[in-house]
C-alpha positions as CSV (number, residue, x, y, z in Angstrom):
1,M,-4.2,-32.6,-8.3
2,P,-5.9,-34.0,-5.3
3,A,-4.0,-33.7,-2.0
4,P,-2.3,-36.8,-0.7
5,V,-3.5,-38.3,2.4
6,P,-1.5,-37.0,5.5
7,D,0.8,-39.7,6.9
8,S,0.1,-38.9,10.5
9,A,-2.6,-37.6,12.8
10,S,-0.5,-34.5,13.7
11,T,0.2,-33.7,10.1
12,R,-3.5,-33.9,9.4
13,E,-4.4,-31.7,12.4
14,R,-1.6,-29.1,11.4
15,M,-3.0,-28.9,7.9
16,R,-6.6,-28.6,9.1
17,I,-5.9,-25.6,11.3
18,Q,-4.1,-23.6,8.6
19,R,-5.9,-20.3,8.4
20,R,-6.7,-18.6,5.1
21,R,-7.1,-15.2,6.5
22,D,-6.6,-13.4,9.8
23,T,-3.3,-14.9,10.5
24,A,-1.0,-13.4,13.2
25,P,1.3,-11.6,10.7
26,E,-1.7,-10.3,8.8
27,L,-3.4,-9.0,12.0
28,A,-0.1,-7.5,13.1
29,L,0.1,-5.6,9.9
30,R,-3.4,-4.6,10.1
31,R,-3.1,-3.3,13.5
32,E,0.0,-1.1,12.6
33,L,-1.7,0.3,9.5
34,H,-4.9,1.1,11.6
35,R,-2.9,2.6,14.4
36,R,-1.4,5.0,11.6
37,G,-4.9,6.0,10.6
38,R,-5.1,3.8,7.5
39,R,-8.4,2.2,6.5
40,Y,-8.8,-0.8,4.2
41,W,-10.9,-3.7,3.1
42,V,-9.9,-7.2,4.3
43,D,-9.7,-10.4,2.3
44,R,-11.2,-8.9,-0.9
45,A,-10.7,-9.4,-4.6
46,P,-9.3,-6.2,-6.0
47,L,-10.8,-6.7,-9.5
48,S,-14.3,-8.0,-9.9
49,G,-14.4,-11.3,-11.6
50,M,-11.0,-12.2,-10.3
51,R,-11.0,-15.3,-8.0
52,R,-7.9,-14.1,-6.1
53,R,-8.2,-12.1,-2.9
54,A,-5.9,-9.7,-1.4
55,D,-5.3,-9.6,2.3
56,L,-5.6,-5.7,2.4
57,V,-7.2,-3.6,-0.4
58,F,-7.1,0.1,-0.6
59,P,-9.6,0.6,-3.5
60,T,-9.2,4.4,-4.0
61,A,-5.4,4.2,-4.1
62,R,-5.6,1.0,-6.1
63,V,-3.2,-0.8,-3.7
64,A,-3.4,-4.5,-2.9
65,V,-1.4,-6.0,-0.1
66,F,-0.7,-9.7,0.2
67,V,0.8,-11.2,3.3
68,D,2.6,-14.3,2.2
69,G,3.4,-17.3,4.3
70,C,7.1,-18.4,4.1
71,F,6.2,-22.1,3.5
72,W,3.2,-21.6,1.1
73,H,4.9,-18.9,-1.1
74,R,8.4,-20.1,-1.1
75,C,10.1,-17.4,0.9
76,P,13.9,-17.3,-0.3
77,E,15.0,-17.2,3.3
78,H,12.7,-19.7,5.0
79,A,11.1,-22.0,2.4
80,T,11.3,-25.7,3.3
81,Q,10.6,-28.8,1.2
82,P,8.6,-31.4,2.8
83,R,10.1,-34.9,2.5
84,N,6.7,-36.9,2.5
85,N,5.0,-36.6,-0.9
86,A,7.9,-34.4,-2.1
87,Q,6.9,-34.3,-5.8
88,W,3.3,-33.3,-5.0
89,W,4.5,-30.6,-2.7
90,A,7.1,-29.3,-5.2
91,D,4.3,-28.9,-7.8
92,K,1.9,-27.4,-5.4
93,L,4.3,-24.8,-4.2
94,A,5.5,-24.0,-7.5
95,A,1.9,-23.5,-8.7
96,N,1.4,-21.1,-5.8
97,V,4.4,-19.0,-6.8
98,A,3.3,-19.0,-10.5
99,R,-0.2,-17.9,-9.4
100,D,1.3,-15.0,-7.3
101,R,3.3,-13.8,-10.3
102,D,0.2,-14.0,-12.6
103,T,-1.9,-12.1,-9.8
104,D,0.8,-9.4,-9.7
105,A,0.8,-9.1,-13.6
106,R,-3.0,-8.9,-13.8
107,L,-3.3,-6.3,-11.2
108,A,-0.5,-4.2,-12.7
109,D,-2.2,-4.4,-16.1
110,A,-5.3,-3.1,-14.5
111,G,-3.4,-0.2,-12.8
112,W,-3.1,-1.7,-9.3
113,L,0.2,-1.4,-7.2
114,V,0.9,-4.8,-5.4
115,V,2.7,-4.8,-2.1
116,R,3.9,-8.3,-0.9
117,V,4.9,-8.8,2.7
118,W,6.4,-12.0,4.0
119,E,5.1,-13.4,7.2
120,H,8.4,-13.0,8.9
121,E,8.7,-9.3,8.2
122,N,8.4,-6.8,11.2
123,P,5.0,-5.2,10.9
124,S,6.4,-1.6,11.2
125,P,8.7,-1.6,8.2
126,A,6.2,-3.5,6.2
127,A,3.6,-0.9,7.1
128,D,6.1,1.8,5.8
129,R,6.2,0.1,2.4
130,V,2.4,-0.1,2.2
131,E,2.3,3.6,3.1
132,R,4.9,4.5,0.5
133,A,2.9,2.6,-2.1
134,L,-0.2,4.5,-0.9
135,T,1.4,8.0,-1.2
136,D,4.2,7.7,-3.7
137,G,2.8,4.8,-5.8
138,R,1.0,6.9,-8.4
């Protein structure tokens, strides 16, 4: 499904600068976990051969953390639907969500615990959830 041509220079620039890793919400969560003494791998595939990468990986505890953007992963509180190329975007975002669920299932089947954090979440409570998964998850 080739991407449609952006209808304006501002849209093209906004899409061009979208980061795949090291986003502000991800960095905030990493700082909070690091402050608490937690160490992790960044932007790593939890399972070898799996082409999907978690934002934070705790291999010993088998915990994978994904910091999901509200737009890209259809946050129930903040998701928006673009008006231009609406059908293409609806299909694209639905595929993202389906891939997220498939990733969760594959990791669970392999004995991993998945923690999903929305970009709008406060880093401290999100770090609490990650820590609970690390200590109570098994």
